[in-house]
N, C-alpha and C positions, 0 to 999 in steps of 0.2 A: 504494499500500500503506499502509496506517495501522500503528502500533505502540501496544500489543505485537500480535505478529503471532499469528494463529490456529494457521496451520500451517508454522512454519518448516521451511526446508529447508537446514540447515548443511551444508558442504562444506569440509572440514579440508585436503582435497587440492587443492582449488582455491585455496584462500586460500594454501598454500604455493607453489602453481605461480605465484600472480600476483607474491609476495616474490621469487622466484628468477627473474621475468622470463620464464617459459615460456608463459603466457598473457596477453593484453592485452584483458580483458573491457570492456564500454562501461560497466558498473554495477560499481563497486567494491566489494569486500568492507569490513566492518567491523572496525577495530582498538580497542582500548582498554586501558591499562595496568590501569584498574579503575574501578568506580563506587564511590563512598562508601558505606560500611556503610549510611547512613541512605537513601540513596536506592535501594539494592537493597531494602531494608526496605518502602520507600513504595510502590514497584513491585509487590512481591510481595503485601503487604495491599491496597493500594488500586486496583490495576490487574490483577491475578491472582487474587484473591480465596483466596489463600494463608494457611495459620495459619503466621505466623512464630514461630520460635524463635532465641533468641539462642546462639550459639557457647558452648560449655562443654566441661570435661575428658573428660565421662563420653561413650563413644562413641556411644551411642544419640542423645544430643541432637545430637552434632556431625554424624551422619550426616542428621538432619533438617534440620540447616542447609545442609549442603552441598546435599542435594536441592533445597531452595529457592534457594539461589544458582544453582544449576546451572539452572533453570527461568527465572529471570529473565535470564540470559545468553543463551539457547536462544531465549526468545519475542520478545528484543529484537532478534534476528537476527545473532547472533555465529556463528563457527565454531569458536570455542574457549572454554574458560573458564581464566584462568590462577589457578593454586593455589600459595598461598606459605606459608612459614614452615617450622619444624623446627628453625631455632638462634634463639637470643636471647644478644645483647650487652647486659649489663646497663649503663645510664648515667644521667646527671645531666641531668634536663630540667626544662625551666621550665612551668609550668602557668600558662594562663589562659582565661577564658571565652570560650566558642563562642557567638557573636553571628550564626552562620549561620541562615538559615530553617528548616532541618531540623537544629538543634542538637544536639550530643551532649552537652553540659554543658559542657564541659572539652576544652581543645586542648594537648597538650605541643608545646613548642618546643626546639629543639636549643640546649643553653648554647654559645655563641660563644667565651666566656671559658676554659672550662676544663671536664675530663672526670675520670674515673676513674683515668687514667694521666697523669703527669706524672715519674715517674722509672723507672730499672730496678728499684727495690725495688715500686712499683705494679703494672709490669707482670709481677712475679712472683708477686705476691697477687692480680693479678685473677682473676677466675672464667670461665676461658676454656671457651667450650663445646665439646661433644666430638662432632666430626660422624657420628663412628661411633654416637652416641647419641641423635641427633636423631629424632624421631617422624617415621615416613613413613606412618602409618596413613591421616591423612586424604587423602593423594596417592594412593594405592592404591585408596580407596574412590571419591573423586572418578573416576579413571581407569575405573574398572569400572563406573560407573552414569553413563555420558554418553550423551545420544541419540545415535540413529544418526546418523553425519556429522559429529558432534562431536569435537575433539580436545581434547589436553591441554597447556598451555604451563606451564612451572614458572619458580620464584623463589624459593630457600630464605630469602633476607634481603636487606637492603639492601645498597649497593655496596662494591666495592673502595676508594673514597673515602669515601663516605658514614659508614662506619662508623668510620674512624679520625679522620676532620673532625669528624663530628656527635654521635658516641657515647663515643669512647674518650680523644680528647685535647683537644676542643674546638677552633676555628678560629683563634683568635688563640694559644694554646699550640702547635698544630702548627707555625704560622709561625716560632714562636720556637725551637722543637725541631730543625726543620731545620736552622737555622745551628748552634745550640749542641749537640745529640745528636743528628747525623744517625743513629749507630747505633742508636739507641733507635726512632727513626723508622721505620728499614728494619726492625728485627724486629717492629714493631707491624703493618705493611703485610704483612710476609712472614707472620706468624700468621693474619691476617686472611685473606688469601690462600688460604694451606692449608686453612682451614675452609670457606670457600665453596665452593672448589674440591672438597673432599671431599664436602660434601653433594651437589654434582651429580653426582658420580662415582656415589652410591648411589641416585641417582634414575635413571640409565639402565636401560633394559630396562622401564619400566611401559608398561603397555597404552594404546595410543592417545596416545604423547608424541610430539610432533611439533616441538618446540621449546624452547629457554630464551629468556626476556623479562626479561633483566637490568635493574633500575634502578641507576642511579648518576650523579645529578646532579653535573657538574664546571664549571659554568660559571653566570654571571649575565649581566645585560643587555649587558655591553660586553665580556667576556674570559671567559677561564677563571678558577676559583676559585685553583687553585695555579698557576704557571708551567706553559707547555708542556713544559718541560724535565723539571720534576719531576714531571709526570703521565705523561711517557714512562718516567721511571726507578721510579717508585713502582704506578702504576696500570695502563696500558695493556698491560704486559707478562701482566697477570693477564687480562686481557679477551681478550687473544690467546689465551691457553691455553685459556679457556673456549671460545670462539669455536671453536677447533681441534677441542675435546672434541665440540662440538654438531656439525660437520661429519664428524668421523669415524664419527660413528653415525648419519649420514643427517638431522640435527635442523637448523632454522634458528636463527640467533642474531640475536635483537632486541635492541635497545639503546634504554632509557629514560634520558635525560641533557638535563635543564634548562640553557638558557641559550645563549650566543653561542660556539659551541664551533669558530670559523673557523680557529682556529691548530692544531686538531688534528683536524679533519674527513679531511684526507688521510689521517694516521695510521689513523684509524677503519676509511677505507675499504680502503686498499692493504695495510695491515700487520696490523691486528687482524682486517679482514676479516669486519665486521659484515655481516648479510644486510639490517638495514633500522633506521634511525634513528627515535626517537619524541620529542616534546616540542618545541614550537614555539609563540612568541609573537609577536603582530606587531609589536612594539617591539625592533627589534634581531635578530629571528631569526624571520622568518615564513617560513611552509610554501612560499609563493609563490616567494621567493627562492631557498629550498633547492632546490624542484623546478627551477628553471632553471640553477642552478648545477652541481648534483649527480644532477638526476633519472635520467641515462644511466648513472650509477654503484654506485647503491645504492637500495633500495627506501626509501619512505616512508610512515609511519604517522601518520595523525591530521591536525591542522593546523589546527583551529578554536580561535582565542584564548579563554581561559576566561574573561576579562573580558567578551568579546562574548557568550559563552553566557550570561553571568551578566546583562548588563545591557541588551542591545539586544531592542526590541520583537520579537516573534515575526516580521512580515512583513520586517524588516529584516534579521533574523539568516538567514532563509529565503535572502534574496538574496546575503547574505554567502557563506552555505554555497556557494550555486551557483557562486559566482566561483572560490570554491578548486576546485570539482571540475572547471569547464570548463579551469582551470589543469594540475591535477594529474593526471587522468586521461589525457590524451593521453600516450602514451609507456609506459604501464604501469607495473608495481613501484609501486603505490600502493593503500591500504587507508584508508579514512576514518574519522574520529573526531576526538575532541577533542585540542587542542593539549596536553592535560597529564592530566588525570583529570576525570571528572564529580563535581565536587565538592557537598558539600550546601549550597553556597548557589547553586546553578544550579537556577532554576526547572525542574520537571520537564516543564511545557509546552515549552519551550525546547529540552530535550534530547529530547524525543521529536519535535520539528519537525525540529533537524537531521538525525535519522537518518531521517525519512522523506523528506527531501530527497534523500538519498543512494539509498534504497532505490528511489526512482522514477527515477533519473537513468539515462539510456541506456535499453537495452532489453535487454540480458542479462547 
């Protein structure tokens, strides 16, 4: 098979069954956190012949954008589309030029030094979003306009750690405040958790909803960004609540979290009870190692190192992908995709090549 597909046959029920370990197909389904906006646009325009429109506040334009975006994931062979947004946490970001092949002009980076909250006064004056007022229209439109067989996976905002660390406090400031004002830190994490959880509660009952796919980067190459005990205090309880909410409503809970999480993987599997973990890189957090250690206990999503996606010649990338498939498909509970996301610096031909290898793997 070659992508984009002329006649896709999505099957979200099969995808969920694979995640739960109920079936073990020879050919894995596909899973992706997202394709960068520029990648979606390039596929839509250059490979599908669609008239692309950029997202905008008015519903007519947003509907056209969502139709295009859905068509991209449908034709690339995915069983679901992941829809995000609805609440916004204003922060202080650092802008820099985007030098990627499909450049967006500028990128925004987290300000590690500080954020808008450094005191109780800042906490009280911060414009906290109200989950009860979060706009759900784009979720409702996407859910009602899916091709037959596709499902909806949702994520209203970034994670229980990411928002305090990246957006509200800044990494350095958070580390100081944990020691100097733990009550303020606790209040920030509590408010963030309540807002995120409140949005998910409102998303329950959407047609074709099959899971939550929450992103929350908690690690780097050699360990976790905060100590495991601090994550157990401030962050993991909220993931546990969200996983329980998903399971109570027959949904799967998928977690994207970058970095080496070795110290908290047992917590995520046995206490939080995630259904699947996503985000792998070959240095310190390879999907092959994770499969060997935990493949019998939790589903695995993706795994192709983004650096290899971006820089390997196509024949070498295809060979690398086949090695991952040979390791991860046996035993089941595996869906194939990138180790992180399909970034705008990944050559489109490399992305197509890796998807084709997965689609042509096995016989069913």
